[in-house]
C-alpha positions as CSV (number, residue, x, y, z in Angstrom):
1,M,0.0,0.0,0.0
2,Y,1.1,3.5,-0.8
3,K,0.0,6.4,1.4
4,R,0.6,10.1,1.2
5,T,-0.6,13.2,3.1
6,I,-1.7,16.2,1.2
7,T,0.5,19.3,1.9
8,E,-0.5,22.9,1.9
9,R,1.3,23.3,-1.4
10,E,-0.8,20.6,-3.1
11,A,-4.2,21.6,-1.5
12,G,-6.9,23.2,-3.6
13,Q,-6.9,20.8,-6.6
14,R,-9.4,18.2,-7.5
15,F,-8.6,14.7,-6.4
16,D,-8.7,13.2,-9.9
17,K,-6.4,15.9,-11.2
18,Y,-3.9,15.1,-8.4
19,L,-4.1,11.4,-9.3
20,R,-3.3,12.0,-12.9
21,K,-0.1,13.9,-11.9
22,L,0.8,11.2,-9.4
23,L,0.1,8.3,-11.8
24,P,0.7,9.8,-15.2
25,E,0.9,6.4,-16.9
26,A,-2.6,5.3,-15.8
27,G,-5.5,6.4,-18.0
28,S,-8.4,8.4,-16.6
29,S,-10.9,5.5,-17.0
30,F,-8.6,3.2,-15.1
31,L,-8.3,5.7,-12.2
32,Y,-12.0,6.1,-12.0
33,K,-12.4,2.3,-11.9
34,M,-9.9,2.1,-9.1
35,L,-11.8,4.7,-7.2
36,R,-15.1,2.8,-7.6
37,K,-13.4,-0.4,-6.4
38,K,-11.9,1.5,-3.5
39,N,-8.4,0.5,-4.6
40,I,-7.7,4.3,-4.3
41,V,-9.3,6.0,-1.3
42,L,-9.3,9.5,0.2
43,N,-9.2,9.7,4.0
44,D,-9.9,5.9,4.2
45,K,-13.2,6.4,2.4
46,K,-14.5,5.8,-1.1
47,A,-14.1,8.9,-3.3
48,E,-15.4,10.0,-6.7
49,G,-12.5,12.1,-7.8
50,S,-14.3,15.4,-7.8
51,E,-13.4,16.2,-4.2
52,K,-11.3,19.3,-3.5
53,L,-8.2,18.3,-1.6
54,V,-7.3,20.1,1.6
55,C,-4.2,20.1,3.7
56,G,-4.0,17.0,5.8
57,D,-6.1,14.7,3.5
58,T,-4.6,11.2,3.2
59,V,-4.5,9.3,-0.1
60,S,-4.2,5.5,0.0
61,I,-3.4,3.4,-3.0
62,F,-3.8,-0.4,-2.8
63,F,-1.5,-1.4,-5.6
64,S,1.4,-3.8,-5.6
65,D,4.8,-2.1,-5.7
66,E,5.3,-3.2,-9.3
67,T,2.0,-1.8,-10.5
68,L,2.5,1.4,-8.6
69,H,5.9,2.0,-10.1
70,K,4.5,1.1,-13.5
71,F,1.8,3.7,-13.3
72,M,4.0,6.3,-11.8
73,G,6.2,5.6,-14.8
74,E,10.0,5.3,-14.7
75,T,10.3,8.6,-16.6
76,A,7.9,10.5,-14.3
77,K,9.3,8.9,-11.2
78,S,12.8,10.0,-12.1
79,A,12.1,13.2,-13.9
80,N,12.6,15.5,-11.0
81,A,15.7,13.7,-9.8
82,S,17.3,13.6,-13.3
83,E,16.4,17.3,-13.9
84,L,18.0,18.3,-10.6
85,E,21.0,16.1,-11.3
86,S,21.4,17.7,-14.7
87,T,21.2,21.1,-13.3
88,N,23.7,20.2,-10.6
89,L,26.1,18.7,-13.0
90,N,25.9,21.1,-15.9
91,S,24.9,24.3,-14.3
92,Q,26.2,24.3,-10.7
93,K,28.6,27.2,-11.3
94,T,26.0,29.1,-13.3
95,M,23.3,28.6,-10.7
96,S,25.6,29.7,-7.9
97,A,26.7,32.8,-9.7
98,M,23.2,33.7,-10.9
99,A,21.5,32.9,-7.6
100,E,23.7,35.5,-5.9
101,N,22.0,38.2,-8.0
102,I,18.4,37.0,-7.5
103,T,17.0,38.9,-4.5
104,I,13.8,38.1,-2.5
105,I,11.6,41.1,-2.1
106,Y,8.8,39.4,-0.2
107,E,7.9,35.9,0.8
108,N,5.1,34.0,2.6
109,K,4.0,30.4,2.6
110,H,2.1,30.8,-0.7
111,I,4.1,33.3,-2.9
112,L,7.5,34.6,-3.5
113,I,8.3,38.0,-5.1
114,V,11.8,38.2,-6.5
115,N,14.0,40.7,-8.3
116,K,15.3,39.0,-11.4
117,P,18.5,40.4,-13.0
118,A,18.8,40.7,-16.7
119,G,20.4,37.7,-18.4
120,I,18.3,35.0,-16.6
121,L,15.4,33.2,-18.3
122,T,12.1,33.0,-16.4
123,Q,11.5,29.5,-17.9
124,K,13.7,27.2,-19.8
125,A,14.0,27.5,-23.6
126,V,15.9,24.2,-23.8
127,S,16.6,21.5,-21.2
128,T,20.2,22.7,-20.5
129,D,19.1,26.3,-19.7
130,F,19.3,27.6,-16.1
131,S,16.1,29.5,-15.3
132,L,14.4,31.3,-12.5
133,N,12.1,28.3,-12.1
134,D,15.3,26.1,-11.4
135,W,16.4,28.6,-8.8
136,L,13.0,28.6,-7.2
137,I,12.8,24.8,-6.9
138,N,16.3,24.6,-5.6
139,Y,15.6,27.4,-3.1
140,M,12.6,25.6,-1.8
141,L,14.3,22.2,-1.6
142,T,17.4,23.6,0.2
143,T,15.3,25.6,2.7
144,H,13.1,22.4,3.3
145,Q,9.9,24.1,2.2
146,I,9.1,21.3,-0.2
147,A,10.1,17.6,-0.5
148,E,11.4,16.2,-3.7
149,D,8.6,13.7,-4.1
150,E,6.0,16.6,-3.9
151,L,7.4,17.9,-7.2
152,Q,5.5,15.3,-9.1
153,T,2.1,16.6,-8.0
154,F,3.0,20.3,-7.6
155,R,5.9,22.3,-9.0
156,P,6.6,25.8,-7.7
157,S,6.9,28.2,-10.7
158,A,6.9,31.8,-11.9
159,C,3.5,33.1,-12.7
160,N,4.5,36.1,-14.9
161,R,7.2,36.0,-17.5
162,L,10.0,38.5,-18.3
163,D,12.2,38.4,-21.3
164,R,15.8,37.1,-20.6
165,N,17.1,40.7,-20.8
166,T,14.3,42.4,-18.8
167,S,15.1,42.7,-15.1
168,G,12.8,43.2,-12.2
169,I,9.8,41.8,-10.4
170,V,8.7,38.2,-11.0
171,L,5.8,36.7,-9.0
172,C,6.3,33.1,-8.0
173,A,3.9,30.5,-6.6
174,K,5.0,28.3,-3.7
175,S,1.6,26.6,-3.4
176,L,-1.3,25.7,-5.7
177,Q,-3.4,28.3,-3.8
178,G,-0.7,30.9,-4.5
179,A,-0.6,30.0,-8.2
180,Q,-4.4,30.3,-8.4
181,M,-4.5,33.7,-6.7
182,L,-1.7,35.1,-8.9
183,S,-3.1,33.7,-12.1
184,E,-6.5,35.2,-11.3
185,A,-5.0,38.6,-10.4
186,L,-3.1,38.7,-13.6
187,R,-6.1,37.6,-15.7
188,S,-8.6,40.0,-14.1
189,R,-6.1,42.9,-13.9
190,G,-6.4,43.0,-10.2
191,L,-2.6,43.4,-10.1
192,H,-1.0,46.6,-11.5
193,K,2.5,46.3,-13.0
194,F,4.8,49.2,-13.6
195,Y,8.1,49.3,-15.6
196,R,10.9,51.8,-15.8
197,L,12.8,52.3,-19.0
198,Y,14.7,54.8,-21.1
199,V,13.4,55.8,-24.6
200,K,14.8,58.0,-27.4
201,G,13.6,61.6,-27.5
202,H,11.7,63.8,-25.1
203,I,8.3,62.9,-23.7
204,T,6.8,65.5,-21.4
205,E,3.2,64.4,-20.9
206,E,1.4,61.3,-19.6
207,K,-0.5,59.4,-22.2
208,V,-2.5,56.2,-22.8
209,L,-1.7,54.3,-26.0
210,E,-4.1,51.9,-27.6
211,G,-3.5,49.6,-30.6
212,Y,-3.5,46.1,-32.0
213,L,-0.6,43.7,-31.9
214,I,0.2,40.7,-34.2
215,K,3.1,38.4,-33.5
216,D,5.1,36.4,-36.0
217,E,6.0,33.3,-34.1
218,K,8.7,32.4,-36.6
219,S,10.7,35.6,-36.2
220,N,9.6,36.2,-32.6
221,K,8.7,39.7,-33.5
222,V,5.5,41.7,-33.3
223,D,3.9,44.4,-35.4
224,V,1.7,47.2,-33.9
225,Y,-1.3,48.7,-35.6
226,S,-3.3,51.8,-34.5
227,T,-6.5,50.2,-35.7
228,M,-7.6,46.6,-36.2
229,P,-5.6,45.4,-39.3
230,K,-7.4,44.1,-42.3
231,A,-6.5,40.8,-43.8
232,D,-3.4,40.7,-45.9
233,I,-3.1,37.9,-48.4
234,N,0.6,38.5,-48.7
235,N,1.1,38.1,-45.0
236,K,-0.4,35.0,-43.3
237,N,0.1,36.6,-39.9
238,V,-2.3,39.4,-40.7
239,A,-5.8,37.9,-40.8
240,A,-9.0,39.8,-40.4
241,G,-9.8,40.4,-36.7
242,R,-6.7,38.6,-35.5
243,G,-4.9,41.5,-33.9
244,A,-4.7,41.5,-30.1
245,Y,-5.9,44.6,-28.4
246,I,-3.1,46.4,-26.4
247,C,-3.2,49.3,-24.0
248,T,-0.1,51.0,-22.6
249,R,0.1,54.0,-20.2
250,Y,3.3,55.9,-19.8
251,M,4.4,58.7,-17.5
252,P,7.6,60.7,-18.0
253,I,9.9,60.9,-14.9
254,K,12.8,63.0,-16.2
255,Q,14.5,64.0,-19.5
256,D,18.1,64.0,-20.6
257,N,19.5,65.6,-23.7
258,D,18.4,62.8,-26.0
259,K,16.3,60.5,-23.9
260,T,13.5,60.2,-21.4
261,L,13.1,58.0,-18.3
262,L,9.5,56.7,-18.3
263,E,7.4,54.7,-16.0
264,V,5.0,52.5,-18.0
265,E,1.9,50.7,-16.7
266,L,0.8,47.6,-18.7
267,I,-3.0,47.8,-18.9
268,T,-2.8,44.7,-21.1
269,G,0.2,42.3,-21.1
270,K,1.2,41.0,-24.5
271,S,4.5,39.8,-25.8
272,H,7.0,42.7,-26.4
273,Q,4.2,45.1,-25.9
274,I,6.2,47.9,-24.3
275,R,9.1,47.7,-26.7
276,A,7.0,47.6,-29.8
277,H,4.3,50.0,-28.8
278,L,6.7,52.8,-27.9
279,A,8.9,52.1,-31.0
280,S,5.7,52.5,-33.1
281,I,5.3,56.1,-31.9
282,G,9.0,57.0,-32.5
283,H,10.3,56.5,-29.0
284,P,12.2,53.2,-29.1
285,L,13.8,51.7,-25.9
286,L,17.5,52.3,-25.2
287,G,19.5,49.2,-26.0
288,D,16.7,47.5,-27.9
289,Y,18.1,46.2,-31.2
290,K,15.0,44.3,-32.2
291,Y,12.6,47.3,-32.3
292,G,15.0,50.2,-31.7
293,D,17.5,52.6,-33.3
294,K,20.7,50.8,-34.1
295,T,22.9,53.9,-34.5
296,W,21.6,55.4,-31.2
297,N,22.0,52.1,-29.4
298,D,25.6,51.6,-30.7
299,E,26.6,55.0,-29.3
300,Y,25.5,54.0,-25.8
301,K,26.9,50.5,-26.2
302,K,30.3,51.9,-26.9
303,K,30.2,54.5,-24.1
304,Y,28.4,52.5,-21.4
305,K,28.7,48.9,-22.5
306,I,24.9,48.5,-22.8
307,K,24.2,45.2,-24.4
308,H,20.4,44.8,-24.0
309,Q,17.3,46.9,-23.6
310,L,17.1,48.9,-20.4
311,L,13.7,47.7,-19.3
312,H,13.0,47.0,-15.6
313,A,9.8,45.6,-14.0
314,Y,9.9,48.2,-11.2
315,R,6.8,47.8,-9.0
316,V,3.5,45.9,-8.6
317,F,0.4,46.9,-6.7
318,F,-2.1,44.2,-5.4
319,G,-5.8,45.0,-5.2
320,K,-8.1,44.0,-2.4
321,L,-7.4,40.3,-1.5
322,D,-9.2,38.0,1.0
323,A,-7.6,35.5,3.4
324,P,-5.1,33.9,3.2
325,F,-3.6,36.8,1.2
326,E,-4.6,39.7,3.5
327,D,-0.9,40.4,4.2
328,I,-0.4,41.6,0.6
329,S,-3.8,43.1,0.1
330,E,-3.6,46.7,-1.4
331,K,0.1,46.7,-0.9
332,E,2.9,47.7,-3.3
333,F,6.3,46.0,-3.8
334,V,9.3,47.6,-5.5
335,A,12.4,46.2,-7.1
336,P,15.3,48.7,-6.9
337,M,16.6,50.0,-10.2
338,P,19.7,48.2,-11.6
339,E,23.0,50.1,-11.3
340,I,23.2,50.4,-15.1
341,F,20.3,52.9,-15.1
342,N,22.5,55.3,-13.1
343,L,25.6,55.4,-15.3
344,W,24.8,58.9,-16.4
345,K,23.0,61.8,-14.8
346,P,20.2,63.7,-16.6
């Protein structure tokens, strides 16, 4: 017999969904059959699978060891260990160096707010990458906030994504309840995100920009339109009504002789929205070679060694939240500006 107690990190999910994670090689129909036969029980009682798990629930599975390991799957069973081993063997030095630059802004038992430096991926692009998610799992393992076998049924992860070369606030879930709260806040816009950045030229007034964005997945680049684009038979990415609505609010903070420091609020949050939207009105980001001014960027690269866009997720503000998140309800969290933003004085 196999028995497990549901932790606070795993609580909040349906029992059948939990079982599919725990036994990935067993089909859904088989799992429901085992529930009917009471070969899988919840709190020593027959269960249907639709129950919402709470902390302290016990799951008992009456399989032979051979059957249990088969349905857990050798791949699934060893996935977490092999991933950690790969990270340890191939990226130990990278992880140590990068981890020193990741700072924790706020932490409770459900969420973690960190300041990510530029140069670190939020999520892996390929298996050999080191990402913020790797750091998060390693942090929770080494601080004994999660056990390795729990990673099969719940994996801590970042809930918002920053480009590799964008620094600043990343919101991470340490529990399923934390992940659900953050996802809902991001979806419903109950969370306000503000960025700091330098753009070319002078901006002196606050303004709200609206438009439509179309992404070319092949080139990983977006185009911005002031109105919904019409279908273009010569460009398969431009289909009638396909543009995603975007809304960006910017507020000037200070001006230099050829640039302005802005604070930008993302009203919507689409891929490359800030970079492409501001470039579309003639104010590209400093250091942005994808959407920006190459000659201008080259001047600053030569003088200040700027190798990527100066874009920083500076602060977030949470709306009204109920328990167990009352400690962050209507509160603001700030990630200090990177030193590179202070290399010259306006």
